[in-house]
C-alpha positions in Angstrom: 70.9 29.7 -86.7 68.3 27.6 -88.5 69.7 24.4 -87.0 69.4 25.9 -83.4 65.9 27.0 -84.1 64.9 23.6 -85.3 66.6 22.0 -82.3 64.7 24.3 -80.0 61.4 23.2 -81.7 62.4 19.5 -81.2 63.2 20.1 -77.5 59.9 22.0 -77.0 57.9 19.2 -78.7 59.6 16.6 -76.5 58.9 18.5 -73.3 55.3 19.0 -74.4 54.8 15.3 -75.1 56.4 14.4 -71.8 54.1 16.9 -70.0 51.0 15.4 -71.6 52.2 11.9 -70.8 52.7 12.8 -67.1 49.3 14.5 -66.9 47.7 11.4 -68.4 49.4 9.2 -65.9 48.2 11.4 -63.0 44.8 11.2 -64.4 44.8 7.4 -64.4 46.2 7.4 -60.8 43.6 9.7 -59.6 40.7 7.8 -61.2 38.5 6.6 -58.5 37.3 3.0 -58.4 33.8 2.4 -57.0 33.1 -0.8 -55.0 29.6 -1.6 -53.7 29.4 -3.6 -50.5 26.2 -5.2 -49.2 25.9 -5.3 -45.4 23.4 -5.5 -42.5 22.3 -2.0 -41.2 23.8 -2.8 -37.8 27.3 -2.7 -39.4 26.9 0.7 -41.0 29.1 2.6 -38.6 31.9 0.0 -39.0 31.9 0.3 -42.7 32.1 4.1 -42.5 35.5 3.6 -41.0 36.4 1.1 -43.8 35.2 3.7 -46.3 37.5 6.3 -44.8 40.4 3.8 -44.8 40.2 3.0 -48.5 39.6 6.5 -49.7 43.4 7.1 -49.8 43.7 4.0 -52.1 41.5 5.7 -54.7 38.5 3.5 -53.8 35.0 5.0 -53.4 33.2 2.4 -51.2 29.4 2.5 -51.6 27.5 0.8 -48.8 24.2 -0.9 -49.6 22.1 -2.1 -46.7 19.9 -5.2 -46.6 17.4 -6.2 -43.9 17.4 -10.0 -44.3 19.8 -12.9 -44.7 19.2 -13.7 -48.4 19.1 -10.4 -50.3 22.9 -9.7 -49.9 23.9 -12.9 -51.7 21.2 -12.6 -54.3 22.4 -9.0 -55.0 26.0 -10.3 -55.3 25.1 -13.1 -57.7 23.1 -10.6 -59.8 26.0 -8.1 -59.8 24.1 -5.4 -57.9 26.9 -5.3 -55.4 30.6 -6.3 -55.8 31.2 -7.8 -52.3 29.1 -8.4 -49.2 29.9 -8.8 -45.5 27.3 -10.4 -43.2 27.6 -14.2 -43.2 29.7 -16.9 -41.8 31.3 -19.8 -43.7 28.6 -22.4 -42.9 25.9 -20.0 -44.1 27.7 -19.3 -47.3 28.3 -23.0 -48.0 24.6 -23.8 -47.4 23.5 -20.8 -49.6 25.8 -21.8 -52.4 24.5 -25.4 -52.3 20.8 -24.3 -52.2 21.2 -21.7 -55.0 23.8 -23.4 -57.2 26.1 -20.5 -56.9 29.9 -20.1 -56.5 30.4 -17.2 -54.1 33.7 -17.3 -52.2 35.3 -15.8 -49.1 38.1 -13.3 -49.5 38.7 -12.4 -45.9 37.6 -12.8 -42.3 35.8 -10.1 -40.2 34.3 -10.9 -36.8 32.7 -13.6 -34.9 29.3 -12.9 -33.2 28.4 -15.5 -30.6 24.8 -16.6 -30.7 22.8 -16.2 -27.6 19.5 -17.4 -26.1 17.4 -14.4 -24.9 14.1 -14.4 -23.1 11.5 -12.0 -21.7 10.2 -14.7 -19.4 13.2 -16.5 -17.8 16.7 -15.6 -16.6 18.2 -19.0 -16.4 17.8 -22.3 -18.3 16.5 -24.2 -15.3 13.3 -22.0 -15.5 12.3 -23.4 -18.9 9.2 -25.5 -18.5 8.1 -28.6 -20.3 6.8 -27.8 -23.8 8.5 -24.3 -23.8 8.4 -22.5 -27.2 11.8 -21.6 -28.6 12.3 -19.5 -31.7 15.4 -20.4 -33.8 16.7 -19.2 -37.3 15.3 -21.1 -40.2 18.4 -21.2 -42.5 20.2 -24.5 -42.3 23.5 -23.2 -40.8 22.1 -21.0 -38.1 19.4 -23.6 -37.2 22.2 -26.1 -36.6 24.2 -23.6 -34.6 21.2 -22.8 -32.4 20.4 -26.5 -31.7 24.1 -27.1 -31.0 24.0 -24.3 -28.4 21.1 -26.0 -26.7 22.9 -29.4 -26.8 26.0 -27.8 -25.3 23.9 -26.7 -22.4 22.3 -30.1 -21.8 18.8 -29.5 -23.2 19.1 -31.7 -26.3 21.0 -34.6 -27.8 21.6 -34.4 -31.6 22.6 -37.0 -34.1 26.4 -36.9 -33.9 26.8 -38.0 -37.6 25.3 -34.8 -39.0 27.4 -31.7 -39.5 24.5 -29.3 -39.7 21.6 -30.8 -37.7 18.0 -29.7 -38.0 15.1 -30.3 -35.7 14.7 -33.7 -37.5 18.1 -34.7 -36.0 17.1 -34.3 -32.4 17.6 -37.7 -30.6 16.6 -36.5 -27.2 14.5 -33.6 -26.1 14.2 -33.7 -22.3 11.7 -30.8 -22.0 9.8 -31.5 -25.1 10.8 -28.1 -26.4 8.7 -26.8 -29.3 10.6 -25.0 -32.0 9.5 -22.1 -34.2 11.8 -21.4 -37.2 12.0 -17.9 -38.5 14.2 -15.8 -40.7 17.3 -15.0 -38.5 16.5 -11.3 -38.7 13.0 -11.9 -37.1 14.1 -14.0 -34.1 14.5 -11.0 -31.7 11.1 -9.7 -32.6 9.5 -13.0 -31.6 10.5 -12.7 -27.9 7.0 -11.6 -26.8 5.4 -14.6 -28.5 7.8 -17.4 -27.3 9.5 -18.5 -24.1 12.9 -17.9 -25.6 14.7 -17.1 -28.8 18.1 -17.9 -30.1 19.5 -14.8 -31.7 22.5 -14.0 -33.9 24.8 -11.3 -32.5 24.1 -8.6 -35.1 20.4 -9.2 -34.9 20.6 -8.9 -31.1 22.5 -5.6 -31.5 19.9 -4.2 -33.9 17.1 -5.1 -31.4 19.1 -3.4 -28.6 19.3 -6.6 -26.6 21.9 -6.5 -23.8 24.4 -9.4 -24.2 25.0 -9.4 -20.5 21.3 -10.4 -20.0 21.4 -13.3 -22.3 20.3 -16.5 -20.7 23.2 -18.4 -22.3 25.8 -17.5 -24.9 27.9 -19.6 -27.3 31.5 -20.1 -26.3 34.2 -19.0 -28.8 36.9 -21.6 -29.3 38.7 -23.6 -32.0 35.4 -25.1 -33.1 34.1 -21.6 -33.9 36.0 -21.2 -37.2 33.0 -21.9 -39.4 31.0 -19.3 -37.6 33.5 -16.4 -38.3 31.9 -13.8 -40.5 33.5 -13.2 -43.9 33.8 -10.8 -46.8 32.4 -12.5 -49.9 32.5 -12.0 -53.7 31.9 -13.9 -56.9 34.5 -16.7 -57.6 35.7 -14.9 -60.8 36.7 -11.9 -58.6 38.4 -13.8 -55.8 41.8 -12.3 -56.8 40.6 -8.8 -57.5 43.3 -6.5 -56.1 40.8 -3.7 -55.3 38.5 -5.9 -53.3 41.6 -7.2 -51.4 42.4 -3.6 -50.5 39.0 -3.3 -49.0 39.6 -6.5 -46.9 42.9 -5.1 -45.7 41.2 -1.8 -44.8 38.7 -3.7 -42.7 41.3 -5.7 -40.9 42.7 -2.7 -39.0 42.9 -1.4 -35.4 40.6 1.5 -36.3 37.9 -0.9 -37.4 38.4 -3.2 -34.4 37.9 -0.1 -32.2 34.6 0.7 -34.0 33.4 -2.9 -33.7 34.0 -2.7 -29.9 32.0 0.6 -29.9 29.1 -0.8 -31.9 28.8 -4.3 -30.5 30.6 -4.3 -27.1 31.2 -7.9 -26.1 28.8 -9.3 -28.7 31.3 -9.3 -31.6 35.0 -10.1 -31.6 37.4 -9.2 -34.4 38.5 -12.5 -35.9 40.7 -11.9 -38.8 43.7 -13.3 -36.9 41.9 -16.4 -35.6 
């Protein structure tokens, strides 16, 4: 009888240990991981959908909004956010070079064609000699803006320069005068200049109608460097949790929200 009693105790202890082990495992599985993402305010509604998508993966996505084009990368380098999503490849490359950092892309998001807007003209032929044009002041978007003008016959740029600046203008038929501003400020300058070349997300924030743009950048094979990306520190490029966030962005539900927020001024580009 004593043997059976002891055997019963052993079985009870074994089941108790197994129960505790299972509970511990469930606790680990249910432990939520927090990921902070830095974005532009115009993308807030889009990232709400991403937040919902990753919740089932045990990820608590915290969105941190920034109002200019430098703070999100600075915050990422300093560890204030884990990833960010607001820039294209050329911008990232230029920022890394200027700040001696090693931020890397871990996934594509959208492409937002750049457009020339104006409160004074409705077509390029109305631009007068000496017209004032506002363009972004960061190296990549300045080059992109100048290339938009070149594609429309207003300038000729040095063909040997990948990211031309105003110093690389070889021909300027209308003697256009350029004012360089932080990209986020270009739309606000429209009352002070004849025209401004504005990034898609900035135009959306300013409630500019893409259908009323004087001219818009064409999306083609050459547009790859202008596709927006999700970025993190190099040491985290293989982080599985961050990759789950990328996967959660690259979905039909997010594509639908992008269309709702931006209309035709942003195109899902993760398959391009």
